[in-house]
N, C-alpha and C positions, 0 to 999 in steps of 0.2 A: 899366963900366956894363953891366947885362944887356940883351940884345936882346929886342925885342918879336917877336910872331909875324909881324908885317908886315915884319920885317927892319930896323926902325928901332931906334935906341937910346933907351931910356926914361930920362927924367930922374929924379932921385932924388925920391921922394914926400916930403911933409912928415913930420917926426918924429912918432912916436906920442905922444899926450898921456900924462901921468902918470895912473896909475890912481887913482881917488878913494880917499881914506883911509877905512878901514872903522871901524865902531864897536868897542866893547870886544870883544876876542877871547880865546879860550882855545886852548891846545894843551898842550904838555908843561909850559909854565910858567904862571904866574898871568896873569890878564887884563891886557892892556895898557891904559893910560889914554889913549893917543893913537893914532898910526898903528900898523898891525900890523907884525910883524917882516918882514924881507925874505923873499921866497919861498924855501923850501928844498925839496930833493928827497929822497925816501925810497927806499932801495934795495929791490928786489924780487928774490927768488930765482928763477932761471930754471926753466922747466918742463923736466923730463928724462924724462917718461913717453913711452910708445909705445902705439899708433901715433901719428903726427903728421899732422894735417890741413894741407893747403896751400890758400891762397886768395890772390886778387889783393890786394896791399896788406898782407899779413901782416907785423906788426911785433912783435918781442919787447918785452915790457914789463919793462925793467930798473930803471926809476925812475919815481916818480910825484910830482907836485908837491903840496906841503902848502898847504892853504888854511885861513885862520882861520875860526872859528865865532862867530857872534853869538848871545848868549843872548836869547831872545825872550819865553818864558813859563815859569811855574813853577806846579805844582799839587801840593798836599799835603792829604791827608784829615785832617779834624779828629779828635783823640783817637786817632789810630792808634798802634799799638805801634812802638817804634823798630826800625830795621833790625838784623838779626843781625850783630854785629860781625865774626864769623868769615867771613862771605860777602864782606866788603868790604875785607879786609886788604891786598890788592894792587891796590886801585882807584886809578887815576891821580888825583893831587891836584887837577888842574885842573877836575874835574867833581864836582858834588854826588852823594851816594850815593843813587841812584834811577834810574828808567827814563830813557833818553835817546831823544828823537825828533828826527831831523834832517831839515830841508828843504833839498834840493839834489840835484845830479847825484850818483848813488851812487858813481861813480868818484872824485869829489872828496871825498865823505864818507868813503869807505874809506881814501883817502890821508890824510885828516885824522886818522882813528882810529889809523892806523899811526904817525903822527908824534906822537900825543898819549899814548902809553903803553899802547895796547891790543893791540900785537903779541903773538900767542900767548895771548890771553885768552879767546877765544870757545870755549865748550864745545859749542855746537850752532848750526848755520847751516841755515836753511830759506830758499829763494828760489823765487819764482814769477814768473820773468821774462817779458817779452813773447815770444810764440811765433812771431814772424815770420809772422803770419797775414794781413797786409795789411788789417787791420780797424781802424776807429776805435772806441775803447772810450769809452763814454759813461756818465754817471750820470743816471738818471731823476730829475728834480727836480719837486716839487710844493709847493704852499703848505701851511702847517700848518692844522689845524682839522678839524672833523668830515668835511668833504668833501675837504679837501686841494686845493681849487681856488678860483679867483676867479670871480665871476659877471659876465657881460657881457650885459645885457639878456636874462636868462633862460638864456643858454648858459653852460656851464662849460668852463674851459680850465685845463690844467696848464702848468707852465713848460717842459715838453718835456724835451729831453736836453741835457746839458752835457758837452762833449768833455773827457775826462780825460787821455788821451794817445793818440797815433797810432802804431799798430804797423805802420809802413811802413818797409821796409828793402830795400836791395840785399843779396843773399845774403852777399857778401864783407864788407860793413860790419856785418852782423848777427853774423857769426862773430868779427870783430875786437872788437866791442862785448862779447860774452860772454867771449871769451878774456881780455881785460884784467881784467874783474871777477872771474872765477874765480881768476886769479893773485893778486889782492889779497886775496880771501877766504881763500885758502890761507895767506897770511902772517899773517892775523889769528887763525886757528884754533889751539887748544891742541894739545899733542902727543898728547892722548888725546881726540879730538873727532870729530864726525860732521857731514856736510853732506848735506842732502836737496835735490835739484833737481827742480822740478815742470815737466813738459813735456807736450806733446800730440803726436799722430802727425806733425804737419807738420815738426818739426825734432828729434824726440827722438833719432834715430840720429846726427845730427851733434853734438848736445849730449853724448851719451855718449862719443863720440870725443874731444871737448874735455876731458871729465872724465878720461878715460884719460891724455891727454897732460899735463894739469896735475897730477893727483894720483897717477897711476900705476895700471896695471891691478890691481896687488896690493891696492889700497885699495878696489876695488869690493866692495860687500857685498850689495846687493839691487836688483832691478828690481821695484818695487811697481806693481801695476795697481790704480788706483782706478776701480772700476766703479760709476758713478752710476746704479744699477739702475732708477731711476724715470723716466729720460729715454728713453722709447720713441719712436724716430724711425721714420718709414716707410722701407723699403728701396727707394729710388728710384735705380735704376741702380747701386747699391752696397749693401753691408751697412751697417746703421746703426752709427755710431761712438758708443759709450757708455762710453768710458774715457779716462783720462789715465794717464801714466807718471810715476813718481817714482823717481829714481835716488838710492841711498844709497852714499856713499863714506866711509871712516873713516881717520883718522890714529891710529895706536897702538891702544889698547884702551879705547875709551870705554865708559860704562855701557850696559847693555841690560836692560830690564825687559819681561817678557812682557806682552802685551796679550790679555785674555780677551774672548770674545764669547759672548753667550747664544745657545743653540741656537734658542730660540723666535724670536729676532730673525732668525736665518738663515732659518727656515721662512717667516716673513712676507715676507722679501726675495726668496725664491726660489719663491714660490708659483706663478709663471708658468712655472717650469722644475722641476717636481716630481720627475721621474725621477732626475736626478743626485743628489738628496739622500736618496733612500730608504735607501741603504746606511749613512747616518749615523745613522739612527733605529732604534729597537727596535719591531718589529711585535708588537702585542697585539690581542686582540679585546675588544669591549665586551660587556655583558650580553646583547645581541641576536646576538652572533656576528660582528658586522662588524669588519673589520680597521681599526684606528686606528694612528696613528703618535705615539709619545711622545717627549718631549724628554729627552735625556740630561743636560742641564744646560748646562755651559760648554765651550768649546773654545778652544785657543790660536789667535789670528789668524795666518793665513799671509800670503803676499805678494799675495793678491787681497783688496782691502778693499772690502766692499760697504757703501757709505755714500751716503746720499741727497744729491743736490744741494739747495741751499736752495730752499724752496718760496716761491712768490710771496705766499702768504697768511700767511707767517710774520711776525708783527709784533714779535717779540722779538729775533731774531738777524739777519734779513735787512735790510741797510742800503741795498738797491737799488744797490749798487756792482757793476758788471757782472762783474768778475772775482773777486768775493768768494768765498772758500772756507768751507765749514762748520767750526765749531769742533771737531766730532767728528774731522774729518780731522787737524787740527793737534794735537789732544790725543793722538792715537795716536803722532804723531811726537815731540812734546815729552815726553810721559809715558814713552815707551819708551827714548829716547836721551839723557836727561839726569836729573840728580838735583835735588832742591830746593836752591835757592841757586845753581845753575849759571847761566851767562850765555848767553842766546839772542840771535842776530842775524838780522834779516831786512832786507835793503837794497832790497827791492821790496815794501814793506809794504802798499800798496794800502789796503784798508779797515781794516787793523789787526788781522786775526785772529790772527796769530802773537803779537803783543804782548799781546793780550787773553788768549789761552790761557796764555802764560807767566806773566802776572800772576795768573791764577786758580790755577795749579798751583805757586805759590811759587818761580818762577824769576825771575832778573833778566833784563832785556831791553834791547836797543838796536835801534831801527828807523829806516828812512830811506825817503824817496821824493822824486822831483823834482816831483811834482804837489801843488800847494797844497791842492786838494780832498782828496787822500788824507791829508795831514797834519791837516787840520781834522777829517775823519771819524775818524781814529785818536785824536786828542786827545779829542774828545767821548766816544768809546767808552771810553777808559781812565779818564776822569774819573768816569764812571758806575760802572765796576767798582770802582775804588779807594774811591769814596765808600761803596758798599755794603759793602765789606770793612771800612772804618773803623767803620761802624755795625753790624757783625756781622750784616748781612742776607744777605751772599753765602755760599753753601754751598761754593763752590769746585769743585763737581761739574759735569761736562760731559756732554753727550749721549754715550752709548756708553762712558762711563768711570765708571759708578756704583761707587765704591769702598766697601768695607765699613768701612774705617778713616776717621778724620777727615782731611779734606784738609790739605795742607801750609799752614803759616802763610805769608802774603804775604812775599816777600823785600824788598819796599819798599812804602811808602805814599805815594810821591811820584814825579813825573816832571817833566822840564824839556824845553822845545822850543828847538831851536837852528837857526840858518840858516847853511849853509856856502855862501860866495859870495853872490850876490844874485839870488834868484828870487821875491821878494815883489812880484808884479805885480798891479795893480788888476784887470786882466782876464787870464784864463789864456791863455798863449801859443798853445797849440794851437787854442783856440777863436778867438782873434784871427786866427790864420793862415787858418783856414777862412773866417772872415768876410771878410777882405781878398781872398782868392782869389775868393770868390763875387762880390764887388762889382766887382773889377777885371777879371774874366773870365780869370783864370789857369787854364790847363789843368793839372791836377795830374798829376805823374809819380811813381808809387809805387815805381819802380825807382831813383830818385835820392835818396840820403840827405842831400844838401847843398842842392841847389836845389829849391824848392817845385814848380816846373813851368815852363811856358813862357807868355809873354805876347806873342802874335803870333809874331814871329820871334826874340824875345829870351828868354834864360834869365831866370827870375824868382827873386830872392832876397829873402825877407822877414826883416828884422832884428827881433829881439825888441823889443816895444813898451815895455819897461820903461825904455828909455833912447833918446835921439836917436842918429842915425847918427854914428859917430865914425870917424876914420882907422883905429882898431884893427879895426873891422868890415870896412872896405875891404881892409885888409891880409890878412884872413882869406880874403876872396873871391879876392884875387890869388893866394894860395898854392894855393887849390883849382884855379884855372885853370892854374897852372904844372904841377900834377899831371895835367892833361888837355891834353897838347900838341896834340892834334888838334881841340880845341874852339875854334871861331872865331866863334861867335855872339855878338852883343851881350848885355849884361847889364842887366836892369832891377832896380834896388835899391829896395825898398819900405821906408819907415821912418816912424816917428811923430816927426817933428822931425829937423832936420839941424844938426850943429855947423858953425860957420863953417870950421873947419879941415878938415872932411870935404868941404865944397864946393870948397875950394882943392885938395884931393887929387884930386878927380874932374876938375877943370879941367886940372890938370897931367897926369893920366893920358890924357885925351882929346885933349890938344894934339898928341900924337904919333900919334894914330890918326884921321886925316882921310882922306876920299876913300871911294869906293865899295868899295875892297878892304880897308879898315881892319877889324881884328878886335877883338872884346871891348871895344867902346866901352861906357861906363857911362852909364846914364840913371837919375836919382834921382827917385822919386815920393814926395813928402812928403805924407802923408795929412792933415796939418794945413792945408797951404796950397796944394796943387796945384789949379790952376783947374778941371781936369777931374774929378779923383778926390778931391780934398781935402774935408775936412769931414764925411765920412760916419761916421768913427769918433770920435765925441765921447763921452767917458766922463764922465757927470755922477755924482759920487759919492753914495752913500747918505748920509742924514742922520737925526739923531734929536733929539728934544726931551726932555731929561732934567733933572729937578730933584734936586739933592743938597743936603742940609742936615744940620746937627748939632743934635740935641735932647738936651741933657745928655750922657749917656754913650752915646748911640746915633746912628748915621748912618742917615738915612732917604733912600732912593733911589726916585724915582718916574719911570718912563718914560711920558711922556705921548703921544708920537707917534714913528713911524718911517716913513720913506719910502725906497724903493729905486727910483730912476728906471730902472735896468736891468730890474728885474722888471716894472715898469709897461710899459716898452717892449716887452718880450717878449710880454706879454699883448695889447698893442695890435696887434702884428704879426699875432697869430692872429685878432684880431677885426676887422681891417681899419680902417675909419674910426671904429668904435665905441670909446668910452672905457671901459676896464675899471674896475669898481667893487670895491674890497676893503673889506668892512664892518669888519673888525678888523685894525688894522695888525700885530697879533701874528702873523697868518698868514704874514707875510713874514720873521719872525725865527726862525732856527733855534735859537739858544741865546744866553744872556747870562752874562757873567762879571764879577766885581767884585774890584778890588784896593783895599782901604781905605787903603793906605800906599804909593802908587805912587811909585817913585823916578825916573820918567822914562826908564828903560832897560828893566828886566825887569818884565813883568806877572806878579805873583804872585797866583794865583787863590785868593781867600778864599771867594767865593760862586760856585757853578757851577749855573746853572739850565738843565739839559738835560732837556727833556720826554722821558718814557719812550717815548711812542708818537707817531707822526706826527699823530695826531688831537688831541694835547694842545698847549696854548699855554703860553708863558712866563708867569711870575707878574706881571711888570711893576712890582711894588712890593716893596722889600726893606728890612728893618731889621736892622742888624748892629752889633756893639759898636764903639765909636769908639776909636781909638788915643789915648793920652795926648798932649797937646800938639797943635801944628798938624800938619796932614797934607794930602796930596793924594789925593783919591779918583778912581779911574779905573773907568769902566764900558765894557766892550767888548761890542758887539752884533754878531752874525754873521748875515747874512741867508741865505736858502735857496740862494743861488748861491755862497756862500762869501765875499762881500765883507764886510769888517770896518769898523765905525765905533767910534772911540775917543773918549769924552767924559771930560774931566777937570775937576776943580774943587778949588781950594785952600781948605781950611777952617782958620780961625784956632783957636787953643787956646780951650777953654771958660774964660770969665772967672769969677772968684769961686770 
């Protein structure tokens, strides 16, 4: 038996419970009808590049566990041309031929792709990972409608900010995080492919060293400076920082196409720094004898890209996603380093810019993110683009990429959404953690990647609220403490519900840790039942009133009402004791989707009502062709905070 830090022998904790069986899964084989296959591990080639960084806790990644994927949604544009067969000849049989959007930790997603037949298939990779900035990234959320607000006795209030993810790391943990993902990306890349890694000055020097180690110095191709020239900051104790860095590494000889830039655009961008560009222009005099500067036409883009950041007033591209990058930036990468039909991967997809640009430029794409808000934002964005392409409305041209020739035909007219592992929480984990820390009085510690902070004299660990506390969670905390032999503080475990087996585990653990010198005693705070702290985190789900009826060969859907208690509560908190008034329930609804033949498993989008502008509202009434025979109609409403409501109704076959 192992010894405790108090010198006592610990009794054996209860056995771990069996993992819950997953829904239908896909991998290298067809979907399983019951439980997923036993976990398997996928081999990863070691890194042999130089120089090699060293950090506390560095672990080589030789194997990664395979996790199953559950098919969640499917979208296909009406009347779209079929996919080009030659592009999909080596596509793994377990997946439909179209874009793939994965919800889950990208380490698990990348491992899943390796095990599912995608090793060596990626022609281009772009990643915009967290920069270890110590910042909380948020999405600004408002209601739909002309004002984008709700009125509370004459005052207007928005929904504020929704935490998307927290960029808080201990330096060593950040390096291990990036090291493992770069190793997996290398395995997925084709023999003639390129990877672009987006960084800022806070960690770009370390990330380049990691890239050298994983891919080798010989694969280094470019250090690109993205100068977002319109962001003029004041020089307060330092020079203004107006650029990011993008590193390009290549395997083999991938394609490369020149990117051209209009001289006139350069003049506009550099008008505040005129002298450096005089030599690029031809000096002539006008009829009055004054010297003027004429444009020579176009130039080949070099490794300094002068591209504006997204403007707040932009109502077409700006999705108010804090780390969103402009499509012009990604079009330069995708357009220069891939061919139509190539496969593009982004496993930190965020607002979906990489997938959107790949779709516009006739490339296939795979995207992933751990944040549910990112998945919903990307899905909504791709639905609009593919629908436009299916209706021949989209030109395929992007800012800064005005091509003389016709744009490439779309490589796919559909995409599917998958979930690797289980991250489908009713409330986003990062937002829930911040809420719990605020209510409990937890002092956050940005240097600790495992514990959220301290609660009094105890370490605080908040278990994800998507499940009650289990012995598996407690074993994870135990392993972390074993890796910290000098840590003797007690541990406060915060959870939303506690399994009986977990309470027995804690009792058994604490039985051997009594007295004033006992170390690492566990205290469990159940936010559902705790007499002091319990009850504050009650999630009342959104609800909708929807009428669904068959009228001969047509299905008529009428959404009569929608209520999001979470949105109402947010507005109430801003207004104090005043009750918020929302004149039109559609202000709370972001978009609506309909599946007229729902099978109870995969939501296949037939109607997608995604308002083009934030000032627009959903239609609320839909008439669609009815399938022959009996069917189940499903209507999915997504509110402005990303919460989903699914309404279904079974319709009998039309008689007579």
